[in-house]
Structures are given as structure tokens and as C-alpha cells.
C-alpha positions in Angstrom: 1.3 -7.0 20.0 -0.4 -5.1 17.2 -0.1 -1.2 17.0 -1.5 1.4 15.1 0.9 3.8 13.8 0.9 7.1 11.6 2.5 6.4 8.1 6.2 6.6 8.0 8.3 6.7 4.6 10.2 3.8 5.9 6.9 1.6 5.5 6.6 2.6 1.8 8.4 -0.4 0.2 6.4 -3.0 2.5 3.2 -1.4 2.0 3.5 -1.2 -1.8 4.1 -4.7 -1.8 1.1 -5.6 0.3 -1.3 -3.4 -1.9 -0.1 -4.8 -5.1 -0.1 -8.1 -4.1 -3.6 -7.9 -3.0 -4.5 -6.1 -6.2 -3.0 -8.7 -8.4 -4.2 -11.8 -6.5 -7.7 -10.7 -5.3 -9.0 -7.4 -6.9 -8.0 -8.8 -10.6 -10.9 -11.2 -10.5 -13.4 -8.3 -10.2 -11.8 -5.8 -12.3 -9.3 -7.5 -14.8 -5.6 -7.1 -15.3 -5.8 -3.9 -17.7 -7.8 -2.0 -15.0 -5.6 -3.3 -12.1 -2.2 -2.2 -14.2 -3.6 1.3 -14.4 -4.4 1.7 -10.7 -1.2 0.0 -9.7 0.9 2.7 -10.7 -0.6 4.9 -7.9 0.8 2.2 -5.3 4.4 1.6 -6.1 7.0 2.3 -3.4 7.7 5.8 -5.2 4.2 6.6 -5.5 3.4 5.8 -2.0 6.6 7.9 -0.8 5.3 10.9 -2.8 1.4 10.6 -2.2 0.8 9.2 1.3 2.3 12.3 3.2 -0.2 14.4 1.3 -3.2 12.5 2.9 -4.9 14.0 5.8 -3.9 10.9 8.1 -2.6 7.5 7.1 -2.3 4.8 9.5 -0.6 1.4 9.3 -1.1 -1.8 11.7 2.3 -3.2 12.6 3.0 -6.4 14.9 6.6 -7.0 16.0 7.7 -4.1 13.7 6.2 -5.9 10.7 3.5 -4.2 8.6 
């Protein structure tokens, strides 16, 4: 069953992997590596742990405890 949950720090590593994978496989075609490299620093595990709690609300979808 898919659940929508509020962000928890324990999700940071997997969220980073998903976001960065998408950026370097999909978005890179529209923006190029140089721009993606600059944006990617905002989505490392450490950056997510630091920045996501500051957002008003951040939610993730999970299914069987997998994001």
C-alpha cells in the first residue's frame, strides 16, 4: 500500500539517491552536466538533512517502507 508521509531524516539518503539519479539521467538532457552539477549540491544526503526540515512541509510516498 502506498502511503504519503511527512519527511523524516531517515529518508534523506534514499531521497538523495532518487533525486540525483533523476537529475543525471533525465534532467541532464535539458540542462547539461555543468548546470546539473551546480544544482546537485543542494540534494546530497547532507543537504537534504540540513534543508528539508526548514521547508514548510515536505512529504514522501512510501510503499512497503520503501520511498
